[in-house]
N, C-alpha and C positions, 0 to 999 in steps of 0.2 A: 504493500500500500504506500509506504514511504517513497519508494522509487517511482511509483506511478504519479504521485503528487508532484515530485520534483520534475519529472518529465513534462507534466502538464504546464508547470511554470515556465520551463524552457521553451515549450512550444508557443506559449502566449507571448513571451518576450521576443522570440524569433519572429513571430507574426508582426510584432510592433516594429522591430528594427529593419525588417526587409519589406515593409509595406509600400515603399516608394511614394510617400506622401498621400496614401489612400486614407481619407478621413474615416471611412466605414470600418476599416481594419483597426484604426486607432480606437474607435468606440468599442469594437468587439474585444480588444485587448484590455481596455479599462474595465469593461463589464466582467470579463473573465477573471481578472485579479480579485474582484470583490466576491465572485461566486465560488471560486475554488475552496475557500475555507469552509463553506457550508457542507461540503462532502467529505470532510475530514473528521477524525476522532478528537482533535484538539483545536477547536475553532479559533480561540483567542490567540493561540501560538501562531497558527498560519495566517491569521488576519494581520498580525504584526509584520510578517514577511510581505504580505500584499501591500500594506501601507508603505513599507520601505521601498518597494519596487515602484509604487505609484509616485512617490517623491522623486525617484530617479527619472521617471518619465517626465515629470513636470520640469525638472532641471534641464533635461535634454531639449524639451520643447521650448523652454525659455531661452536657451542659448541659440536655438534656431531662429526664434522669432525676433530676437534683438530688442532694442529699446522701444520700438514702435509696435510691438506685439503684446503689450501689457493686457489689453482687453481680452484677447484670445486665451491667454494664460489664466486669467481670472475665471473665464468661462470654463476652462478645462478643470481648474481647481474646484469650482462649484459642482461640476459633474461628478468628480471623484467623491466629494463630500456626500452628495445625494446617493450615489451608488453604495457607499459604505453604510450610510444611514439605513437604506433599504435592506441591505444584507444583515445588519444587526437586528432589525425588526423581524425579518423572516426567521432568523435563528432563535430569537427570544420567544416568538409566538410558537414555533415548532417545539422547542424544549418545554415550554410551559404546558402545552396541551398534551405532550407525550407523558409528562409526569402527573397530569391533573387527574383526579378521581373524585366523582360526585359522592362516593361513599364516605370520603373523609373530609369533604368540604362542608362547612357549616358557618353560618353568620348569626351571631347572637344579636339581641337588641342593642341599639346605640347607647343606652344608659347603663348597660352592663360592662362597657369598656371604660378604662380610665382616661379621662381627658385632662392632661396636665394644665395647671393654672396658667403657665406662661404661654401655652398654645392658645388658650381662650383669650388671653390678653393681646396676643399678636393678631388674632383674628379681629378683635375689636379695633386695634390700631389700623389694620388694613381697611376695615369698613369706614372708619373715620376719614382716612385719606381719600377714599373713593367718594364719600359723601361730600367732602370739601370740594373736590374737583367738580362734582355735579351741581352743587348749589351755589358755589361762590364764583365759578368761572363764567366768562361770557358764553352765551348760548351757542355762539359760532366757533368758539375756541376753548376746548376743555384743557385743563391742566394735565397734560399727558404724563408728566413726570410722576405726579401722585398716582395716576392710574396705573402706570407701569410698576411702581413699587407695590401697590396693592395687588396687582395681578401676580407678581412674583410670590407674594405671601400666600395667595389663594392656591397657587400651584404647589408650593413647597410644604406648607403646614400639614397637609394630610399625611406626609411621611412621618410626622412626629406624634400622630394621634394613635390611640390604642387600636383603631381599625382604619386602615388606609381608605377602604371603600366608603365608610361613613364620613370620614374627613373630607373626601372628594365630593361626596353628595352634599355636604354642608357648603363647601366652596361653590359648587355649581348653583345651589339654591340662592346663595348670597348674590352671586353674579346676576342671576335671573331677576332678583328683586331690584338690584341697582339699575339694571338695564330698563326695567319697567319704570323706575323713578325718572330716568333720563327721558323716557317717552312722555311721561306725565308733565315734566317740566318743559317739554317741547324743545329739547336740545336738537340742534341741526342734525339732519339724517346722516350726513357724512361724518360728523363728530361721533354720532352713535355707533357708526360702523367701526371707527377707530377704537372706540371704547370696547366693543365686542371683540375686535381683532386682538387688542392688547390683552384683555382678560382671558380670552379663551384660546388664543394662539399658543400659549406656553403650556397649557394643560396636557396636550398629547405627549409632549416631552416628559412631563411628570409621570404619566402612565408608562412610558417607555423605560424610564429609569427604574420604576418599581418592578416592571416585568423582568428587567435584567437582574435586579437584586433577587427576585423570587426564583428565577430560573437557574441562576449560576452561583448564588451565594446563600 
């Protein structure tokens, strides 16, 4: 298996170096580097090798592009990030559901879990920051700095609750209420979109982090 994996890496890199400026083969090589670890027994070990080879490709492409090709290199870097992100999601979901069993999964009532005082206090602070942005800002311009800080709190605090799921349910409920208040106060629709984007955009990342922790740690 080890030899087969190494040979696959060799083929991928050979495809890249002998592609003769073929953009499709570059994309195939990039996708292949992020996919190979999914078929190994030590995902994180081989993912590091893929990341190292990806950096090597970026360095080579950067030297070819020169000082005027910065935009293309940024786009290539973004593609690599997205590809690795998708690879990690696939591995996390696959590992979680492979080990998941309904017979051992249960969820008690929210009041049966310990809710640390500092977590409740931080939730309160996040709510105050969001309310300040909604009620004190101009209707056409929300204080996005306060909104972003509150959003980070709503996404991070469930990790410190007795139950992540109930903590996330609380965060989403608070966000829904705050968004309703923004509608009642007739905040500009574009600003409401920015509010929703800021508060909800980071939450999938929180779920991904929790999935990785459950699946691998």
